[in-house]
Every structure is written in C-alpha cells, then in structure tokens.
C-alpha positions as CSV (number, residue, x, y, z in Angstrom):
1,M,-20.0,13.8,3.3
2,R,-18.4,16.5,5.1
3,V,-14.6,15.7,6.0
4,I,-12.2,17.8,8.1
5,V,-8.3,17.3,7.4
6,V,-5.8,18.4,9.9
7,G,-2.4,18.9,8.7
8,A,-1.9,20.5,5.1
9,G,1.4,18.3,4.7
10,E,2.1,15.7,1.8
11,V,0.0,13.0,3.6
12,G,-3.1,15.4,4.4
13,S,-3.0,17.1,1.1
14,S,-2.7,14.2,-0.7
15,I,-5.9,13.0,1.4
16,A,-7.8,16.1,0.9
17,A,-7.3,15.8,-3.1
18,D,-8.2,12.3,-3.2
19,L,-11.6,13.2,-1.3
20,S,-12.2,16.7,-2.6
21,S,-14.1,15.0,-5.5
22,D,-16.8,13.3,-3.7
23,H,-16.9,15.2,-0.3
24,E,-17.0,18.6,1.3
25,V,-13.5,18.7,2.6
26,T,-11.9,21.6,4.9
27,V,-8.6,21.6,5.7
28,V,-6.9,22.9,8.9
29,D,-3.3,23.6,9.5
30,I,-1.1,25.9,11.8
31,D,0.8,27.3,8.6
32,G,-1.1,29.8,6.9
33,G,0.8,29.0,3.6
34,Q,0.4,26.1,3.4
35,V,-3.9,26.4,3.8
36,E,-3.5,29.0,1.2
37,S,-1.8,27.0,-1.0
38,I,-4.1,23.6,-0.9
39,S,-7.3,26.0,-1.0
40,Y,-5.8,27.6,-4.1
41,G,-5.0,24.4,-5.8
42,E,-7.9,21.9,-4.8
43,D,-11.4,22.2,-4.5
44,V,-11.5,22.3,-0.7
45,L,-12.0,25.2,2.3
46,G,-9.1,26.1,4.3
47,V,-8.8,27.1,8.1
48,K,-5.5,28.3,9.5
49,G,-5.1,27.2,13.4
50,D,-4.2,24.6,15.6
51,G,-6.4,21.7,14.9
52,S,-6.1,20.3,18.5
53,D,-7.9,23.1,19.7
54,V,-11.9,22.8,20.1
55,E,-12.4,26.4,18.9
56,T,-10.5,26.2,15.6
57,L,-12.4,22.8,14.9
58,E,-15.9,24.7,15.5
59,E,-14.5,27.4,13.4
60,A,-14.0,24.5,10.8
61,G,-17.6,23.5,11.4
62,I,-16.9,20.3,13.0
63,E,-20.5,20.0,14.8
64,E,-21.8,19.3,11.2
65,T,-18.9,17.2,10.0
66,D,-18.8,13.5,9.7
67,M,-15.4,12.6,9.5
68,L,-12.3,14.1,10.8
69,I,-8.7,12.9,9.6
70,A,-5.7,13.9,11.9
71,S,-2.8,13.8,9.7
72,T,0.2,16.2,11.0
73,N,3.4,15.3,11.0
74,D,3.1,14.6,15.0
75,D,1.8,11.8,16.6
76,R,0.6,13.5,20.1
77,T,-1.0,16.4,18.0
78,N,-3.0,14.0,16.0
79,I,-4.2,11.9,19.1
80,V,-4.9,15.1,21.1
81,T,-6.8,16.3,18.0
82,C,-8.9,13.1,17.5
83,G,-9.4,13.5,21.4
84,T,-10.7,16.8,21.3
85,A,-13.0,15.8,18.5
86,S,-14.7,13.1,20.1
87,V,-16.2,15.7,22.2
88,F,-18.5,15.7,19.1
89,S,-20.1,12.5,19.4
90,D,-21.4,12.2,15.8
91,V,-17.7,12.7,14.1
92,F,-15.6,9.3,13.0
93,T,-12.2,10.0,13.6
94,I,-9.2,8.8,12.0
95,A,-5.4,9.2,13.3
96,R,-2.1,8.9,11.6
97,V,0.9,8.0,13.8
98,K,4.3,6.9,13.2
99,S,4.8,5.0,16.4
100,P,3.3,1.5,16.7
101,Q,3.3,2.1,20.5
102,Y,0.3,3.9,19.9
103,L,-1.5,1.5,17.3
104,R,-0.8,-1.2,19.9
105,T,-2.7,0.8,22.5
106,W,-5.1,1.8,20.5
107,E,-6.1,-2.1,19.5
108,R,-6.7,-2.9,23.3
109,G,-10.1,-0.9,23.6
110,S,-12.7,0.6,22.0
111,R,-11.9,4.5,20.9
112,V,-8.9,4.6,22.8
113,F,-7.6,8.2,22.5
114,G,-10.9,9.3,20.9
115,A,-9.7,7.7,17.8
116,D,-12.3,5.2,15.7
117,F,-9.7,4.1,13.3
118,M,-5.7,4.6,13.5
119,V,-3.1,3.9,10.6
120,C,0.5,3.5,11.7
121,T,2.8,4.9,9.2
122,D,6.2,2.8,10.1
123,L,4.4,-0.5,10.3
124,L,2.4,0.1,7.0
125,A,5.7,0.8,5.3
126,A,7.3,-2.4,6.7
127,E,4.2,-4.4,5.7
128,T,4.5,-2.9,2.2
129,I,8.3,-4.2,2.0
130,T,7.9,-7.6,3.4
131,G,5.0,-8.1,1.0
132,V,7.0,-7.1,-2.0
133,I,10.3,-8.8,-1.3
134,G,8.8,-12.1,-1.2
135,L,7.7,-11.9,-5.1
136,A,10.6,-11.4,-7.7
137,T,9.7,-8.0,-9.8
138,A,6.6,-7.5,-7.7
139,Q,5.9,-3.8,-7.2
140,D,2.6,-4.1,-5.2
141,V,1.0,-6.5,-3.2
142,D,-2.2,-6.7,-1.3
143,T,-4.4,-9.5,0.2
144,F,-8.0,-10.1,0.1
145,A,-10.9,-12.3,1.6
146,D,-8.5,-13.2,4.5
147,G,-5.5,-13.9,2.7
148,V,-7.4,-16.4,0.3
149,V,-7.1,-14.0,-2.5
150,Q,-3.9,-11.9,-3.5
151,M,-3.3,-9.1,-5.8
152,A,0.2,-8.3,-7.1
153,E,1.5,-6.0,-10.0
154,F,4.4,-7.1,-11.7
155,E,7.0,-5.1,-13.8
156,I,8.2,-7.4,-16.7
157,P,11.8,-7.1,-17.1
158,A,13.0,-7.2,-21.0
159,E,14.9,-10.6,-20.4
160,S,11.7,-12.4,-18.8
161,P,10.4,-15.1,-20.9
162,V,6.8,-13.8,-20.6
163,A,7.9,-10.6,-22.4
164,G,6.8,-11.1,-25.7
165,Q,4.0,-13.8,-24.8
166,T,0.3,-13.4,-25.2
167,I,-1.9,-13.9,-22.2
168,E,-3.2,-17.3,-23.7
169,E,0.5,-18.4,-23.4
170,A,1.4,-16.6,-20.1
171,D,-1.9,-18.1,-18.5
172,R,-0.7,-21.3,-17.5
173,F,-1.9,-21.4,-13.7
174,D,-5.3,-23.0,-12.2
175,S,-6.3,-19.9,-10.0
176,L,-4.9,-16.9,-11.5
177,T,-6.7,-14.0,-13.4
178,F,-4.8,-11.4,-15.4
179,A,-6.7,-8.5,-14.5
180,A,-4.9,-5.5,-16.3
181,I,-1.6,-4.4,-18.2
182,L,-0.6,-1.0,-17.2
183,R,1.6,0.5,-20.5
184,D,2.6,4.2,-20.3
185,D,-0.6,5.8,-19.6
186,A,-2.9,3.3,-21.0
187,I,-4.8,0.5,-18.7
188,I,-5.1,-2.4,-21.2
189,I,-7.7,-5.1,-20.4
190,P,-6.1,-8.3,-21.4
191,R,-7.9,-10.6,-23.8
192,G,-6.1,-14.1,-25.0
193,E,-4.2,-12.6,-27.8
194,T,-2.9,-9.3,-26.1
195,R,0.7,-9.6,-26.0
196,I,2.8,-8.6,-23.0
197,E,5.7,-6.5,-23.4
198,A,8.6,-5.5,-21.5
199,D,8.5,-2.8,-18.8
200,D,4.6,-3.8,-18.7
201,D,3.3,-3.4,-15.3
202,V,0.8,-6.6,-15.3
203,I,-1.8,-7.0,-12.4
204,V,-3.1,-10.5,-11.4
205,I,-5.7,-11.8,-8.9
206,G,-5.5,-15.2,-7.5
207,S,-4.4,-17.3,-4.7
208,P,-0.9,-16.7,-3.1
209,D,0.8,-19.9,-4.4
210,S,-0.5,-18.9,-8.1
211,T,1.0,-15.5,-7.8
212,R,4.3,-16.9,-6.7
213,A,4.2,-19.4,-9.4
214,F,3.8,-16.4,-12.1
215,S,6.4,-14.4,-10.3
216,A,8.8,-17.6,-10.6
217,A,7.9,-17.8,-14.4
218,I,8.5,-14.0,-15.2
219,A,12.1,-14.4,-13.3
220,P,13.0,-18.0,-13.2
221,E,16.5,-17.2,-12.0
222,R,15.4,-15.3,-8.9
223,T,14.6,-17.8,-6.3
224,G,14.3,-16.9,-2.3
225,P,15.2,-14.6,-1.4
226,D,17.5,-16.2,1.0
227,D,20.1,-13.3,2.0
228,I,18.3,-10.3,3.0
229,V,20.1,-7.0,4.2
230,I,18.5,-4.4,5.9
231,V,20.4,-1.0,6.4
232,G,19.2,1.2,9.1
233,G,18.0,0.4,12.1
234,S,15.0,3.1,12.1
235,E,11.5,2.2,13.3
236,V,10.7,1.1,9.7
237,G,13.8,-1.5,9.8
238,Y,13.0,-2.9,12.9
239,Q,9.5,-3.7,12.2
240,T,10.5,-4.8,8.8
241,A,13.2,-7.4,10.5
242,K,10.5,-8.3,13.0
243,L,7.9,-9.3,10.0
244,L,10.4,-11.2,8.3
245,E,11.5,-13.0,11.5
246,S,7.8,-13.7,11.8
247,R,7.7,-15.2,8.4
248,G,11.1,-17.6,8.7
249,F,13.4,-15.1,7.4
250,S,17.2,-14.5,9.2
251,P,17.9,-11.0,7.9
252,R,20.8,-9.1,8.2
253,L,20.3,-5.8,10.0
254,V,23.5,-2.7,9.9
255,E,23.2,-0.2,12.4
256,H,25.4,2.9,13.0
257,D,24.5,3.8,16.6
258,P,26.1,1.7,19.1
259,D,23.5,2.1,21.6
260,R,20.5,1.7,19.1
261,A,22.5,-1.6,17.6
262,R,22.7,-3.2,21.1
263,W,19.1,-2.5,21.6
264,L,18.1,-4.2,18.2
265,A,20.0,-7.3,18.9
266,E,18.1,-7.8,22.1
267,Q,14.8,-7.3,20.7
268,L,15.7,-9.1,17.2
269,P,16.8,-12.8,18.3
270,G,16.5,-13.9,14.8
271,T,18.4,-11.2,13.0
272,T,22.0,-10.9,12.6
273,V,22.6,-7.1,14.0
274,M,25.9,-5.3,12.7
275,Q,27.1,-2.2,13.9
276,S,28.4,0.0,11.3
277,D,28.2,2.7,8.4
278,A,26.1,0.9,5.7
279,T,27.8,2.9,3.1
280,D,31.2,2.1,4.0
281,R,32.4,0.3,1.0
282,E,35.1,-1.9,2.9
283,F,32.4,-3.2,5.3
284,L,30.2,-4.0,2.7
285,D,33.0,-5.7,0.7
286,R,33.8,-7.8,4.0
287,E,30.0,-8.6,4.5
288,N,29.7,-9.8,1.1
289,V,26.6,-7.4,0.9
290,G,27.3,-7.6,-3.1
291,N,25.9,-11.6,-2.8
292,A,22.9,-10.7,-1.0
293,D,19.5,-11.3,-2.6
294,V,17.6,-8.3,-1.4
295,L,18.9,-5.1,0.5
296,I,16.5,-2.8,2.1
297,S,17.5,0.7,2.9
298,T,15.5,2.1,5.8
299,L,18.2,5.0,6.9
300,E,16.8,8.2,8.0
301,N,17.0,10.3,4.8
302,D,16.2,9.9,1.3
303,Q,19.7,10.8,0.0
304,Q,21.5,8.1,2.2
305,N,18.9,5.6,1.1
306,L,19.4,6.3,-2.7
307,L,23.3,5.7,-1.9
308,A,23.1,2.7,-0.3
309,C,20.7,1.1,-2.8
310,L,22.9,2.3,-5.5
311,L,26.1,0.9,-3.9
312,A,24.6,-2.4,-3.1
313,E,23.5,-2.8,-6.8
314,R,27.2,-2.0,-8.1
315,L,28.2,-4.7,-5.7
316,G,25.9,-7.0,-7.2
317,T,23.3,-7.0,-5.3
318,D,20.3,-9.0,-6.9
319,R,17.5,-6.5,-5.6
320,T,16.6,-3.3,-3.7
321,V,14.2,-1.7,-2.0
322,A,14.3,1.9,-0.5
323,V,12.0,3.8,1.6
324,V,11.4,7.3,0.3
325,D,10.2,10.0,2.5
326,T,9.4,12.5,-0.3
327,V,6.8,11.5,-2.1
328,Q,7.8,13.0,-5.5
329,F,11.4,11.2,-5.2
330,A,9.7,7.8,-5.4
331,D,9.5,7.7,-9.5
332,I,13.0,9.2,-9.5
333,F,14.4,6.5,-7.4
334,E,13.2,3.6,-9.7
335,A,14.1,5.3,-12.8
336,V,18.0,5.7,-11.6
337,G,18.2,2.4,-10.7
338,V,16.1,1.4,-7.4
339,D,14.2,-1.8,-7.9
340,V,10.9,-0.6,-5.6
341,A,10.5,2.6,-3.9
342,V,8.4,2.3,-0.9
343,S,6.9,5.8,0.5
344,P,5.5,5.6,3.8
345,R,3.6,8.6,3.1
346,K,2.0,7.7,0.3
347,A,1.2,4.5,1.7
348,T,-0.2,6.0,4.8
349,A,-2.3,8.5,2.4
350,G,-3.7,5.6,0.2
351,E,-4.7,3.5,3.2
352,I,-6.6,6.5,4.8
353,T,-8.3,7.3,1.3
354,R,-9.1,3.4,0.7
355,F,-10.8,3.3,4.2
356,T,-12.9,6.1,3.4
357,R,-14.0,4.5,0.5
358,G,-13.9,1.0,1.9
359,R,-17.0,1.7,4.2
360,H,-18.8,0.8,0.9
361,A,-16.7,-2.4,0.1
362,E,-14.9,-4.7,2.3
363,N,-11.4,-4.0,0.9
364,I,-9.9,-1.9,-1.4
365,A,-6.4,-1.3,-3.0
366,L,-5.7,1.6,-5.0
367,I,-3.6,1.0,-8.0
368,E,-1.1,3.8,-9.4
369,G,-2.5,6.5,-7.4
370,N,-6.3,6.5,-8.4
371,R,-5.7,5.1,-11.8
372,A,-7.6,2.1,-11.1
373,E,-9.0,0.0,-8.0
374,V,-9.4,-3.6,-6.7
375,L,-12.5,-4.0,-4.6
376,E,-13.7,-6.9,-2.4
377,F,-17.3,-7.0,-2.0
378,E,-19.5,-9.7,-0.1
379,V,-22.9,-10.5,-1.7
380,D,-25.6,-9.4,0.0
381,E,-28.4,-11.9,0.8
382,A,-30.9,-9.2,-0.1
383,G,-29.1,-8.0,-2.9
384,D,-29.7,-8.0,-6.4
385,A,-26.4,-9.9,-7.6
386,V,-27.8,-13.2,-5.8
387,G,-28.6,-15.6,-8.5
388,C,-26.9,-13.7,-11.4
389,T,-23.8,-15.2,-13.2
390,I,-20.9,-13.2,-13.9
391,R,-21.6,-12.9,-17.5
392,E,-25.3,-11.4,-16.7
393,L,-23.3,-8.8,-13.9
394,A,-20.3,-8.1,-16.5
395,G,-23.2,-7.1,-19.2
396,K,-24.5,-4.3,-17.0
397,L,-21.1,-2.9,-16.5
398,P,-19.0,-0.7,-18.6
399,D,-15.4,-1.7,-20.2
400,G,-12.5,-1.8,-17.7
401,V,-13.9,-4.2,-15.0
402,V,-12.4,-7.8,-14.5
403,F,-13.7,-10.3,-12.1
404,G,-11.0,-11.5,-10.5
405,A,-11.8,-14.1,-7.9
406,I,-14.6,-15.4,-5.8
407,T,-14.2,-16.9,-2.5
408,R,-17.1,-19.1,-1.1
409,N,-17.0,-20.6,2.6
410,G,-13.2,-19.6,2.3
411,E,-12.3,-21.4,-0.8
412,L,-11.0,-19.9,-3.8
413,T,-13.1,-20.1,-7.4
414,T,-11.6,-18.8,-10.5
415,P,-14.8,-16.7,-12.0
416,R,-16.3,-18.2,-15.2
417,G,-19.2,-16.5,-17.2
418,D,-21.4,-19.2,-16.1
419,T,-20.3,-19.3,-12.2
420,V,-23.4,-18.3,-10.4
421,L,-23.1,-15.8,-7.3
422,E,-24.3,-16.9,-3.8
423,A,-25.3,-14.9,-0.8
424,G,-22.3,-14.6,1.1
425,D,-19.7,-14.8,-1.4
426,H,-16.8,-12.2,-1.5
427,V,-15.7,-11.2,-4.8
428,V,-12.8,-9.4,-6.0
429,V,-13.0,-7.2,-9.2
430,F,-10.6,-5.1,-10.6
431,A,-12.1,-1.8,-12.0
432,S,-10.5,1.0,-13.9
433,A,-11.1,4.5,-12.2
434,S,-14.0,5.4,-14.4
435,A,-15.8,2.2,-13.9
436,V,-15.5,2.0,-10.3
437,D,-18.8,3.8,-9.4
438,A,-20.8,1.3,-11.6
439,V,-19.2,-1.5,-9.9
440,T,-20.3,0.1,-6.4
441,G,-23.7,0.5,-7.7
442,V,-24.3,-3.2,-9.1
443,L,-22.5,-5.2,-6.4
C-alpha cells in the first residue's frame, strides 16, 4: 500500500515509522528540516511543502496513493488537506483533530470534510483516562466484541498479594485468560507454574467483571474510586469529566481561569467546579485533595502536570494520572512517581496505526508500542477456521500466541483446547509482534 503522511511532528513521525516496514510511505511537511530528519532516520520518502496544496500532493504521488493521513498539529490544516485529497477519489483519507466539535460534525454525514476516518486526540485521551482509573494498577484498558471482552494491562505492586503467586494460584476467575507477562524486555507466555513477580506487567483478557475482580485481587485495599479530582479545565479535562459523569461519577474539577470555570460549571451539572490554582498548597489542603482516590492532571503543559501529581502524592492522594504532551516524557513521569502517564499524541498515533492494520481485523490493541498486539477476528463462513478446534489452530501458529476469548451470539466463552469455532464467532487473540502475520494468515 502507498501512504502519504502529512505532518512530520511526533504523531506523523510515529505513524510513518510504524507503517514504513510494510508499506511505501511518503512524508510531507512544510518544515524542510523535519522532512530531512525523518527521511534520514526512517525508510520513507520526504517532500517539503504544504500538504493542503494540491500541487504538493501531486508531487508526493497522490494519484498513485491508497491512503493519506493528515496529522499536523493544526485541525483546520488537516481537514483542508483531506478535502484537497478527496479530489482524487481512490484515496482513503484519515484526519487527526484535537477538537471534538469537528468529530461531532464528521459523524453526522458520509465523508464530511473529505475525511473517510477521523481521530480526535483530546477525546481519545479522555477515553483512555476513564478506562484506566476504573481498575486499580491498570496501565492500559481496551474493549473488544462490542464491550463483551476487555483486555487490561496491570502493573503488579511489590505489596500485592498476587506478587509471588503462580498463574495457577492467581487464576481464580471463571472467564479470565492470562495472556502474557511483560518482564523487562521479555514477553512471557504464562503457564500454570509461571510465577508472577513484583513490577511485572500482566496482560489479561476476559469479561469486564473478571478484569475488575482480578484488579481487586491485585490491590484489595483499593476500592472505588469514589473521590476523583481533575485539575485543569482544558478540553481533555472537560471531556474526562463529561465521560465520568456519564458513568455515574461526581468528580471535582479545579480550573484557574474564572471565565472557563464558569463555563465548565454550566456544562457539567454532575461535577463540582472549583476556581483556583491547582498547585496552591493551601487550597489543596483546604479541599482535602490528599484524601482523593485519584487525581487527574490535565493542565496545559507537562511541567505543571508533573508538579500537580507529585504534590498530590505528597498530600496522600492514592493514585495520580497525568496527561503528557511530549511522548518521550511518559516513561520519565512514571519513573519519578506518577502512577499513569497518558500521552494523547501516542494514543492518537496508535489509534491511526491500528486502524490501518485493522482493515484486516475487527479491532486491534497495540501493547507497549509494537511489542505485541491483541486482535479481534470474526470467523468467516468460508474461512478455514470454521470447524477447527483451538488446539488445531494453535498447532499451526508459532509460540507467542494466546487465544484470549471467544464470543458467540454476544455471549463470552473462555477458549479451551477442544472448543470448536463456528462461523460468526469473534475470536480475541494475543500475539507477540513476530507472530502477528501468522495469526492474520490463519484467522
């Protein structure tokens, strides 16, 4: 497939790097230095110019291109770029936007703005945050099969009762599959005798109830959360509060700007909006922020988010989540004490990359960048998998593959060796990066 990526910033560069191993990629950017940098570091072609200009797109080979991804930092440029590319009817277009208002408009019609698919950075970040905070110690959460199946990645704390147990001892749940353990740079496919160690990242696949039960087993002292504080009324903060309200929570939100705070109070009837500086120690003490179960920092820059989280931890807040704009800072945030760092740019790049791959699968979650994937397939009536047992299919696949869940007519089945696949089944599979092609070929 030939792909044009417009925008050579963090998101565009990440997408181009992910796609370049399997596709012919051209990157377009108005900054000649950025184009030179990515052309030198990755196996991509570079074109200097304005991606919303039809002549620039023609120079990049738009007439022979299958997909265009508009991923600059400017929403309107990305929309105009997709509109320009739509002149060439054979090109599938993807637009990245920050503002949910463009996504809402795009959802109302077919190919609005000339975009075939749209990813909203701020909404994606808010969805990631709300997915993670419902499960104690979760680092990542994704849903499959219309929400019947959930994949969750948990970090095992040293004080957890699960640390030191074998998989056989920890496996006390009816519909939960232990898919993998990430330990340092290794991906371990767990067996019954495999022992879970402190600081392991454990990936499980099962029903939402079973993942919640496993989360409670990892950290039985952490219930809830009941008291959630959001600091920063940015678009991400607003969308996060809105999602939490829709799930029955009543968060508190701290916003410094009085006009913005007033607007937020009008838009969020289930949220208590407080107008103050989120790093004011006296204010935080007065409002008992140290007693909160979770503090989510969605301020305008990384330094403020880090400061707010570290201050909250010092006051006694159980768990902190920070939005990190600079992708490379995410690991540093978690290393210095922030429990979960959510990078909107990283999430957006992952969403676009997995969409381009997902045209072969129903749904995909990328694990730790590209180290592994969780994929959902629908068993085709004419496919070779119909009538096969899981044991037979596993025999055709390399190591590093785990069948995590099967749904049939909307009901979850935990896969066993003698489970026979039927047409229309949805199969959720964990696969290490080296095994993905084999899984795609078999299913």
